[in-house]
N, C-alpha and C positions, 0 to 999 in steps of 0.2 A: 504494500500500500504506500502511495506517494503522498506526502503532505506538502501543501503549497507554502512557499516562502512567506506569504502574507499571514497565514495561520501561525507559523512558527514565530514570526516577529511579534504578533499580538500576544502569543503565549508568554514570551519573554518579558514583554512590557507589563503584563498583568501580574506576574510573579515577582515577589520581593526576594531577591537573591539571598540576602542575609537570613531570611526565615527558612530557606531551603537548607542552608549550610549550618545554621546554628545548632540543630539537634545533633550534629556529628562533630562539630568543632567549636571550641570555646572562643567566641568572638569578643573583642574589646573595642569600644568606640574610639576612633582616632579622627577627630574633625568630621568631615563629611563621609569618611570611609570607616570600614571596620578592619581590625588587624587580628592576626592569630598566628600561632605556630603552624606551619604548613602540614596538612594531613597527608601530603604525598611524599614527604621525606622527613627524616629525623632532624630536628633543630631545637635549639634552646632559646634563640632570639627570634621573635616574630618577624617573618618576611613575607607573609601571606596576607594580601589585601583583598577586600571585597567592596566593590563599588555598586551600590544599588541604583544609582542614577544611570550609569552606563551599562548596567546589567552584565558585568563580567567580574571574575576573580583573577588574580595574578600573583604568582610567587616569584619574588626577586632572587630567591635562592636556587630553585631547581627549574624555573621557567614554566611551571604548570600554569595553564591559562584556559579559560573557557567560560561558558554561561551555565545556567541552571541545569539544562539538559546534560551538558558535558560533565557537570559535577556528579550527577546521579549515575551516569554510565561509567565514569572513571573511578569514583570513590566507592560506590555501592555495587558496581558491576552489573547494573541493570541493562538489558537490551534497550536499544534506542526507543522503540515504540512503547515499551513499558514505562520508560522515563517520561515520555510525552504524556501518556495517559495519567500517570500519577500527578504530574504538574497541572494538567488540565482539570483534573478532579478538584485539586486544591484551589484552582482559580475560578471554578464554576463554569468552565468552558466545555463544549461538546467537541470531541474529536470527530472530524468529518467521517461519515459512515463509509465503510468499504462496500464492495459489491454485496448483493443479497446473501450469497452463500457464505461469505466470510463473516457477515454480520450475524447470521444464524449460528455459526460455529462459535463466535465470541460470546453470544448471549447464553448458549448452552454451557460453555465453559464457566461463565460467571456463576451460573446456577450450581454447577458442580463444586466450585470453590466454596459456596455457602454450605453445601452438604459436608464437605471435608472439614471445614471449620467447626461445624456443629459436632461432628464425630470426635474431633480432637478435644473439644471442650468436655464432652461426656466422658471420654477416657480419663481425662485429668481429674474429674470429679470422682470416678471410681477408685482412683489410687488412694484417695482419702477415706474411702468407705471401709466397712468391716471386711469386705471381701478382698480389699487391697492390702491386707496386713502382710501377706507373704511377699508381695511386690515391694512394699516399703522396706521389709527386712532385707531383701536382695539389694536394694539401693544403698541401704546402710552398710552392708558388707562390702560393697564396691566403692564406698566413700563418696557416694553421690548425695549431696546434701539438698536441703530445701531450695536453696538459691539456684543450683544447677537444674533441679527438676523443673523449676519454673522457667529458667532460661531456655531449656531445650524442649519445654512443653511435654514432658514425659507423662504418660498415663498408664492405665491398666485396663485390659479387656477381661471381664469376668468369664469364668468357664461356663457360659450359658449359650444355648443355641440361638436365642432370640433377644438377648439383652439389648444390643445396639438397635436392632430392628424396631423393637417396641419403643425405645427411648427417642428414636428419630421418626416416629410414626407420621409426623407432618410432611415428611418427604416420601415420595413414592418408592416402592420396591425397585422400580425400574431405575430410578436415579441412584439408589444405593448399590444396585448391581453394577451400574455403569461406572461408579466410583471404585469398584472393587471391594466394597465393604460387605456385601452379601454374596453368597454362592448359590447359583441356580442350577439344579440338576434336573434336566428334562422337565417334566410337568409337576415335580414335587415342590413343596413349600421351600422358598429360599431361607437360608440360615446364615448366621454370622460367620464371616471368614476367620476373624481373630477371636480366639477363646483361650483364657488362662495364660495370657502373655503380657509382658511389660511392653507398652506401646511407645514407640519412638517416632514422632512425626518427621516426615521428609518435606522440606520446604523448597520452593523455587527461589530464584534470585531476588524476588520481591518480598520474600518472607511468607508467602501463602502456602498452606498445607496442600500438597499434591499427592501424598502417599504415606504409607506407614511401614515401619519395620517392627515386627513383633518378636520379642525374645521369649522363648518358653521358660517357665519357672520351675517346672518339675521335670520328670522323665518324659522322653518322647522326641520325635523328630518331625520336621526339621528344627534345628536349634533356633534358626531365624526364619521367619516367614515374612516375605515382602508383599506389598500390594502388587497385583498383576498390572499388565500394561493397560492404561486407560487413556481417554482423551487428555487427561491432565498429566499423567505419569508415564514417562518413557525412561526406564531405569538406566538404559545405556547412554542417555543424553543429559542426565542430571548428576549432580554430586551432592552428597549429604553435607549439610552445614555450609553450603555455598553462600547463603545470604549473610551469615555472620563472618565467614572467613574472607570474603572479598575486601571489605574495608580494613580488616585486621592485617591482611597480607600486604596491603599498600603501606601501612604504618610500619610493619616489621621488615619489609623488603625481602620477604620470602614466603613460600607456600609449602606446606607439609601435607603429604598424602599418606594416609594410613589405611589399614585393611577394612575396618568396620566401624559401626556406630559407637560402640563402647570405647574404642581407641580414641575417637574424637573427644568423647566426653571425658575420658581419663586425662588426656593432655590439657583439656580446658581446666580441669581441676588443678593441674600444675601451673596454670597461668599462661598457657600457650594456646592462643585462640585462632591462629591462622592455619587451621587444619580442616581438610576435607577427606571424604572417603567415597569410594564407589559403592553402589547399592547392592552389595552382596554378590557382585560379579567381578571378573577381571576388568581392568581398565580398557575402555573402548577408544577407538579413534576419536569419536565425538567428545568423550570426556577429556582426552588429551588436549583437544582444541580449546575446551573450556579452561583447562589448567594454564595453557600458554597465554590465554588472554590476560591472566592475572600475574604470571611470573614466567620469565624465559627459561628458568631451570628449577622446576618444582622438585622438592626433596622427597623421595619415596622412603617411608619408614615402616617396613613390613616386619611381621613377627620373626623372631630368631629361631625358626624351625624349618623343616623341609618344605612345608606348605608356603611359608613366607618367602623362602628362596625361590620356589617355583613361580610364585606370583610376581616377584621382582623381575625375574628373567623374562617372563611372559610380557610384562609391561615394556621392558627394554626392547625386545624384538618387535613388538607391535609399534613402538615409536619410531623405529629406524627409517621406514619409508617417508616419514613426515618431518624428519630432522631438518634444521636449517641453522643459520648463523645465530639466530635468537630463539631457537626452539630445541631444547635438549632436556635431559633428566639427570638428576644426581641421586645418590643413594646413601643411606646410613645402615649399618649392620647392627642390629640389636643383639645383646648377649643371648647365647643359645638358650632356647626354651622360654624366652621372655617376650612379652608384648609391651606396647607403650604404657599401658596401665600399670604393669608390673614395675616398669622403670620408674614411674612417678612414685609408686608406693615405696620403692627401695631407696631412692635418692632425691625425690622431689624434682623441681625444675632444673636444678643444677646438673643432675645426672643426664637429663635430656639435652640440655644446652651443650654439655661437654661433647656429646656425639654430633650435634648439629654444627659445631664449629668447623668440622672438616669433612663435608660430605664427599663421597666417592663419585667422580665423573662417570658418565655412561661408558666412555671408551675403556676405562679401567675395570668397570664392573663386568662387562661382557668378556673382556680378556681374562679376568680372574676366573670367571665361571667356566669358560671353555678350557682354559689351561688345567684347571683342577678337576675336570669331569672324568678323567681317566688317566692311566699310566702313559708315559711317553718314552718307553724304553726301546721301542722298535721303530724303524723307518715308517712302517705302515701306521703306527699310532701317531707319530708326528705328522705324517701326511694328512691324517684325519683331522687333527687340530688345525692345520693350515687350511684345509678345505672348508671347515666350519667358519673360520674367521673371514675367509674370502667371500663366503656366501652372505655373511652378515654385512660386510662392506658393500657388496653388490646390491643389497636391498635398499640402501640409502638413496632416496630419490634425488637429492641434490648431488650432482655428479662431482663437483669440486670437493664437497665434503666427503663424499664416498671415497675419493682418491686419498684424501688426508687420513681417513680412518684406515684405509688399506695400507698406506705407507707406515703409519704408526704401528699397526699390528704386525706387519711383516718385519719391521725392525726388531720388535720384541721377539718375534718367532725366531729370527736368525740368531739373536743372542741366546735364546733358550736352547736352540738346537745345538749350539756350540757347547753348552753346559751338559745337555742330556745325552748327546751322541756318545756311544762307547769309545769312539776315537779320541774324545776329549776328556774322558773320565779320568779323575785323579788316580783311580785304582787300576786303570788299564795297564797291561804289560808295556814297559817302556821300550824294549828291544833296541836300545840305542847302542851304537858301537862304543868301544872303549878298550882299555887294557889294564891288566893288573901290574902294578909296580911294587917290587919288593919293598916292604916297610911302609907302604902307603895304601895298599889294597887297590880297589877299583878306582881308576881315574877317568872321569867322563871326558869326551872330546871337547876341544875348544868350540865354543858356540860360533855360529856363522857371524861374520861381520855384519854390523848394522846395515851397511849398504846392500849386502847380499839379501838380507831378510826383507828389506824394503823393495828390492827389485822384483820379488816374486809377485807377479800380477800388478805391479805398480803402474805399468804402462797400459793397463786395461786389457781388452781383448785384442789379440794379435791381428794384423791386417787380414790374413787369409781367413781366419775364423770369423772376423767381423763382417767381411763381405758375404760369406756364406750365411751368416746369421741374418744379415739385412735382407738377403734374397728370400730366406725362409719367412721372415715377417711380412714381406710383400705378398707371399703366397697365402699366409694365414694371418690376416690382419686382426682377427678377433683376439689373438694372443697379445697384441699391443696393449689393449685395455686390461686384459687379465693380469699381465706381468709388468704393468707400467711402473710399479714401485722399484722392481729390480732393474729394469731397462734404464730408467732415469738415472740411477746411481752407477751404472756400468759404462765406463768409457770405452769407445771403439777407437782403435789406433788408426784405422783407415778413414780419411776425411769424408769421402763420399758415403761410406757406410754410416758414419756418425751423423752426417747431415740427413740421410734418409730416416734414420732412427728418430732424430729430433723432430723432423717434419711429421712423421707418423704419430709420435707422442702428442705433439701440439694439437693435431687434428682430432685425435681420439679423445683427449681431455676436453676439447671445445665442444665436440658433438656427443660424447658419451659412447660412441661406437664408430666403426669404420665401414663404409660401403664402397661399391665400385665408383660411385660419383665422386666421393671424397678422394679415392686413391688415384684416379686417372690423371689429374693435373700434376700430382707429385711424381708419379712414375714416368711421366713424359719428359721430365727435366733431363737435360743432356747428360750430365755426369752420373745421375742416378740410373738412367736408361743403360749407359755403358756398363755400369756396375752390375746391373741385373743380367744383362746379356752375357757378361763374362762368368758370373756365378752360376747361372742356370745352364750355360753352355759348356762349362768345363770345370774350373777349379772348385766351385761350390758343390759339385755333385759327389764329392767324397763324403759328404754328410748325408745320412739316411733321409733327412726331411726334405732334401732337394732332389732326390732321385725319383724319376717317373715310375719306377717299378715298386716303390714303397706305397703300401695302402695309405690313402689320405688320412684316415683316422690315426693310424700308427705314426705317420709322418708328423702330424700335429702333436701327438703325445711326445715324440722324440724331440721336437723343437722346444716344447715346454721344459722337458727334462734338461736339455742343454742350457737353456737360459738360467734355470735354477742352479745348475752346477756351476756355471760361470759366476753367478751371483755369490754362491758360497765361496768360490775360490777368491773372489775379490774381497769378501769380508775377512777371509783368512789372511790375505795380504795386509789388510789394514790392522788385523790383530798382531801380525808379526812385526809390523812397523812400531806398534805401541809397545810390544814386549821388548823390542830392541832398545828402546829408550830407557828401560829399567834394568838392563842386564847387569850393570855395575852395582846397583843398589839393592836389588831384590833377589835373594837366594833362590826363590822359587821360579824366577823368570826363565832360567835355563830349561827347567822341566816343562814349563808351559810352552816355551818356544819349540821344544822338540815335539810336543803333542801337535802343535799347529803345523809343523813341517810334515809330520806323518799324515795329518788330515789333508794337507795340500797334495801329497803324493797320491792318496786314495782318490781325491777328487779328479786329479789329472788323469789317472788311470781310467776312471769311469767315463770321463769325457772322450777318451780315445775309442771307447766302444761305439760311439756314435759317428766317428769320423774315419772309419776304415777306408783305405784306398780302393778304387775300383779294381 
């Protein structure tokens, strides 16, 4: 629905801006304006001004600026139309009617909101009744006092089939069924959905009750029963406590996501109010969008058990396709077996704040999960880790960010491989030459000179191999994207091959993929064309991936293996150079250098398997 500029201007003129802001910010008169500490950033000296005559607010500290509508959308997190409707109601204005179908839907929803408000009021009354004794005792055990009960609107549904139905008799059964409060089975009498449960209202961004979560008090399943999908309640598109957490998150400069309702209430008891929870399900893409509207890096604080770990990783992988420069997640790991409520009970707010000081970035959380998900003793196990990491990086929709994740993980993978490969193991047989000298025992050989160690792979890929590799990449351009991290760090000694590699990388990163249209102008360049003609016509055919008699699938696999082996050898060269600088000062450097030399020999031997002469 589109609103005319004339209507919006009249709405701003009729609303006194300070009266909109005053319920949320302590204003002090300053001449013809009002002053306050800014609600959008933490400050001790007021720099936030409100001008009723000009109908705008402005903060000289953080630059926040806007009108009454903007304040409700930015400070309270209301959707634009909800903000307009709220202001129009306070100003006695009618919002222009939408088309007939939209109007009918809005009127129907307004009626349903009345039903839900009445239900919440009745549940709250029952908590104070004789039947609510068990529910009150439960709240007491959980440390939920009278103030929190009122703040969250907590109530109780008696264990009766028609308690709510009779109490809300002024509303039709059809309305109660549509709100999800009654269950209708075929032609039988409808009955109350919630019975014998502590009732926790779920509100929308405007604070209106749209659904309930009911926690069972005795034995039985399910532990939590939520409202079904209704015209008001879409559990995958709403977040519990969103109405209270929106302004709190702006003041705290953070947003915390927990697993369930009681976790939100538990952290609130510890004085942390910028907290939301999904409604009994895993985080959805729509809920992630809601989170990012409030904070670019919400902190996920899930239970310290296997289920909490699973929920965190599920959220992380679901977020990957949606990530961007200002859209990510971070995580804190709770002590094993504890939930946020336990943490508050054990150490109060300080215990929670200690964890929140250093949340774990998404890139680290996924790396740690995949690295620790199984052993890495064999090449196959390490290949599995690499494959999983590459799949995660490939699922990121932002191609430049995808490449950065890939590079980061491949750097860590390479370092990990050096530590976990048997060739690098401190306990592996050394097999180094040496001699026994009478009176001295075994004397190791002199270490290679630093220059020799640095020379291994220091010049990058030799010209012959570089030209063959460039020809292979032209045949299988998909590998340019897949192996971009290694190729970018791997210098080619042949200038034409290096130029072709760089052109392919630039085009792949710009487009996210390579096709014939992108390749044609690159491959037609004179020096590159000569390179390819020579490689495919003669010297490059010594490699399996450039021979016409090699199955294309096998050829692509061989090219991938050669790239990764060359990358490993280049990293070994860098390791040798680093070790060489420590030979005089570090007694263990000689042993480490020898292990690297053995690994280099093994890598070179494996490369030879792919480059046998015709």
